[in-house]
C-alpha positions as CSV (number, residue, x, y, z in Angstrom):
1,M,0.0,0.0,0.0
2,T,1.3,3.5,-0.9
3,A,2.3,5.6,2.1
4,R,0.3,8.7,2.8
5,P,2.0,11.9,1.5
6,L,4.3,13.6,4.0
7,I,3.5,17.3,4.3
8,L,6.3,19.4,5.8
9,A,4.6,22.7,6.6
10,D,5.6,26.0,8.0
11,L,2.8,27.4,10.3
12,D,2.7,31.2,10.7
13,D,1.7,33.0,7.6
14,S,1.4,29.7,5.8
15,L,-1.5,27.8,7.4
16,F,-2.7,30.7,9.6
17,Q,-1.8,34.2,10.6
18,T,-2.7,37.1,13.0
19,R,-6.2,38.7,12.7
20,P,-5.1,41.8,10.9
21,K,-3.6,39.6,8.1
22,C,-6.9,37.8,7.6
23,G,-8.2,40.7,5.6
24,D,-12.0,41.3,5.4
25,W,-13.1,37.9,6.4
26,P,-15.8,38.1,9.2
27,E,-14.8,36.9,12.6
28,G,-17.3,34.1,12.4
29,D,-15.7,32.7,9.3
30,L,-12.3,32.3,10.9
31,R,-10.9,29.3,12.8
32,L,-8.8,30.0,15.9
33,M,-5.5,28.3,15.5
34,S,-3.1,29.6,18.1
35,R,-3.0,31.4,21.4
36,L,-0.5,33.6,23.3
37,V,1.0,32.5,26.5
38,D,-1.8,34.3,28.5
39,G,-4.4,32.3,26.5
40,S,-5.6,35.2,24.3
41,P,-6.2,34.4,20.6
42,S,-3.3,35.1,18.3
43,G,-3.7,33.2,15.0
44,Y,-6.6,32.4,12.7
45,A,-7.2,30.3,9.5
46,T,-9.3,31.8,6.8
47,P,-11.9,29.7,5.0
48,P,-9.4,28.8,2.2
49,Q,-6.8,27.9,4.7
50,Q,-9.4,25.7,6.6
51,A,-10.1,24.0,3.3
52,L,-6.4,23.4,2.8
53,L,-6.1,21.9,6.3
54,G,-8.9,19.6,5.5
55,W,-7.2,18.5,2.3
56,L,-3.9,18.1,4.1
57,A,-5.5,15.7,6.5
58,H,-5.3,13.0,3.8
59,G,-1.5,13.1,4.4
60,E,0.7,13.2,7.4
61,L,1.2,16.9,8.4
62,V,4.5,17.7,10.1
63,P,5.1,21.3,11.4
64,V,8.4,22.9,10.3
65,T,8.4,26.0,12.4
66,A,10.4,28.7,14.0
67,R,8.2,28.2,17.1
68,A,9.9,26.6,20.1
69,R,8.2,23.5,21.6
70,D,6.3,25.5,24.2
71,V,5.0,27.9,21.6
72,L,4.1,25.1,19.2
73,A,2.0,23.6,22.0
74,R,-0.4,26.5,21.8
75,V,-1.2,25.7,18.2
76,D,-4.3,23.6,17.2
77,I,-2.3,21.3,15.0
78,A,-0.4,18.0,15.1
79,Q,2.4,18.3,17.6
80,A,4.6,15.3,16.7
81,P,6.6,14.5,14.8
82,A,7.7,18.1,14.3
83,I,10.6,20.3,13.5
84,C,10.7,23.3,16.0
85,A,12.9,26.3,16.6
86,N,14.1,26.8,13.0
87,G,15.5,23.2,13.1
88,G,16.9,23.4,16.6
89,C,14.7,20.6,17.9
90,I,13.2,17.6,16.1
91,L,10.3,15.9,17.9
92,L,9.9,12.2,17.4
93,P,6.4,10.7,16.9
94,D,6.1,10.1,20.6
95,G,6.7,13.8,21.3
96,T,10.2,13.5,22.7
97,P,13.2,15.3,21.3
98,D,15.4,13.4,18.9
99,P,18.6,12.9,21.0
100,V,20.8,12.2,18.1
101,W,19.9,15.5,16.4
102,H,20.3,17.4,19.7
103,E,23.8,15.9,20.2
104,R,24.8,16.8,16.7
105,L,23.7,20.4,17.1
106,T,25.4,20.7,20.5
107,A,28.7,19.6,19.0
108,E,28.4,22.0,16.0
109,A,27.5,24.9,18.3
110,Q,30.7,24.5,20.2
111,R,32.6,25.3,17.0
112,A,31.0,28.7,16.4
113,E,30.2,32.0,18.1
114,T,27.3,31.4,20.4
115,P,24.0,33.3,20.4
116,A,24.6,34.2,24.0
117,A,27.9,35.9,23.1
118,L,26.2,38.0,20.3
119,Y,23.0,38.8,22.2
120,P,24.3,41.9,24.2
121,A,25.8,43.5,21.1
122,L,22.6,43.0,19.0
123,T,20.2,44.2,21.7
124,D,21.9,46.7,23.9
125,G,20.4,50.2,23.6
126,L,17.3,49.0,21.7
127,G,15.0,50.6,24.2
128,E,11.4,49.9,25.2
129,E,10.1,50.1,21.7
130,Y,11.5,46.6,21.1
131,R,11.2,43.2,22.8
132,H,13.9,40.5,22.3
133,W,14.9,37.1,23.5
134,M,17.0,34.0,22.8
135,V,15.2,30.8,21.7
136,S,16.6,27.7,23.5
137,E,15.8,24.0,23.6
138,D,17.1,21.5,26.2
139,G,19.8,23.9,27.4
140,L,21.1,24.8,23.9
141,D,20.8,28.4,22.8
142,L,19.7,28.5,19.2
143,Y,18.9,31.9,17.9
144,I,18.0,35.5,18.7
145,V,14.7,37.3,18.0
146,I,13.8,41.0,17.9
147,K,10.3,42.4,17.4
148,S,9.0,45.9,17.4
149,N,6.3,46.5,20.0
150,S,4.6,48.9,17.6
151,G,5.0,46.8,14.5
152,D,7.4,49.2,13.0
153,V,8.7,46.9,10.2
154,P,10.8,49.6,8.4
155,A,12.7,50.2,11.7
156,L,13.4,46.5,12.0
157,T,14.6,46.5,8.4
158,V,17.1,49.2,9.2
159,L,18.2,47.4,12.3
160,A,18.8,44.2,10.3
161,E,21.0,46.1,7.8
162,T,23.0,47.9,10.5
163,S,23.6,44.7,12.4
164,R,24.8,42.7,9.4
165,A,28.4,43.9,9.4
166,G,28.9,42.9,13.0
167,L,27.8,39.3,12.6
168,P,30.4,36.5,12.6
169,Q,31.0,34.6,9.4
170,G,28.1,32.3,8.4
171,W,25.5,33.9,10.6
172,R,22.3,34.7,8.8
173,I,19.5,37.2,9.2
174,H,15.8,36.3,8.7
175,A,13.5,39.3,8.4
176,N,9.8,38.8,7.6
177,G,7.3,41.4,8.7
178,N,7.6,42.2,12.4
179,N,10.1,39.4,13.0
180,L,13.8,39.7,12.9
181,A,16.0,36.7,13.8
182,F,19.7,36.1,13.8
183,L,20.7,32.5,13.2
184,P,24.1,30.7,13.6
185,P,25.5,28.8,10.7
186,W,24.7,25.4,12.1
187,L,21.0,26.1,12.5
188,S,18.4,25.8,9.7
189,K,15.1,24.2,8.8
190,R,16.9,22.8,5.8
191,A,19.4,20.8,7.8
192,A,16.7,19.4,10.1
193,V,14.4,18.5,7.1
194,R,17.3,16.8,5.3
195,Y,18.0,14.7,8.4
196,M,14.4,13.7,8.8
197,L,14.0,12.9,5.1
198,E,17.1,10.6,5.1
199,A,15.1,8.2,7.4
200,V,11.8,8.7,5.5
201,R,13.2,8.0,2.1
202,A,15.2,5.0,3.3
203,E,12.0,3.5,4.7
204,T,9.6,4.5,2.0
205,P,11.5,5.5,-1.1
206,G,8.5,6.4,-3.2
207,R,6.6,8.5,-0.6
208,L,5.5,11.8,-1.9
209,V,6.9,14.7,0.2
210,V,5.3,18.1,-0.1
211,G,6.6,21.3,1.4
212,I,4.6,24.4,2.4
213,G,6.3,27.7,3.3
214,D,5.9,31.5,3.0
215,S,9.3,33.1,3.7
216,W,12.8,33.2,2.1
217,S,14.1,31.0,4.9
218,D,11.6,28.4,4.0
219,A,13.1,28.0,0.5
220,G,15.9,26.0,2.1
221,F,13.7,23.1,3.1
222,L,11.1,23.4,0.3
223,D,14.0,22.7,-2.1
224,L,14.4,19.2,-0.5
225,T,10.8,18.2,-1.2
226,D,9.1,16.7,-4.3
227,M,6.7,19.6,-4.6
228,A,6.3,23.0,-2.9
229,M,3.3,25.1,-2.0
230,I,3.7,28.9,-1.4
231,P,0.9,31.3,-0.4
232,T,0.6,33.9,-3.1
233,A,0.5,36.8,-0.6
234,A,3.7,35.5,1.0
235,Q,7.2,37.0,1.1
236,L,8.7,34.1,-0.9
237,W,6.1,34.2,-3.7
238,Q,6.3,38.0,-4.0
239,H,10.0,37.7,-4.5
240,I,9.5,35.1,-7.2
241,A,6.7,37.1,-8.9
242,R,8.5,40.5,-8.8
243,G,9.3,41.6,-12.3
244,H,8.1,38.3,-13.8
245,D,7.4,38.6,-17.6
246,W,4.5,36.2,-17.4
247,I,2.7,38.1,-14.6
248,D,1.1,41.3,-15.9
249,G,-0.9,44.0,-14.2
């Protein structure tokens, strides 16, 4: 019997988004998908996204998200297996972290500048208009996040550019809307997905693997799948479509 398709899906801005990004859809048509730590609603799926989720239920949906484990737990979606924290943690089907992957990242982290070492330089002097933190899993610091409390995306863009010159070699910047993240060279969704797919394709070589993502950083893992889906309002699709000869006004 053919194995169900494996769907590796980014979550935020792919399968759901904040209320302001839902456009003109009435509140009653939206499905609550995620909550903040205080329990208040934070993410919603529009009717087309709800239809997509229903369609994806015919396969095995695996989140591939920047959310840490505790933040993923506040999403109304399959929790395991999953790839969390931009590839910093892989959850096995029983919900426990993959120890082999954790040990591999821990060893690689020891050969590079740590997020903790960069954190002061990237955040000192930002002021109350920003909030920032380090994402960690099982004692391993993974990456740094900065957000604007007022949603000032242009200011975050400037901050990203002014910070770039001070980053160690191999460090990358992920900027998408009101989200600015600084990632060490050993951390990526792509690396975690490649590790997961090695086992999947060894066990079921002909299994269809579909990727879903919205941002530039998602391109890294979408490239490893058989087919990719991109929301047309997303950062990644807008980049592809910009100046495209076959897309007219």
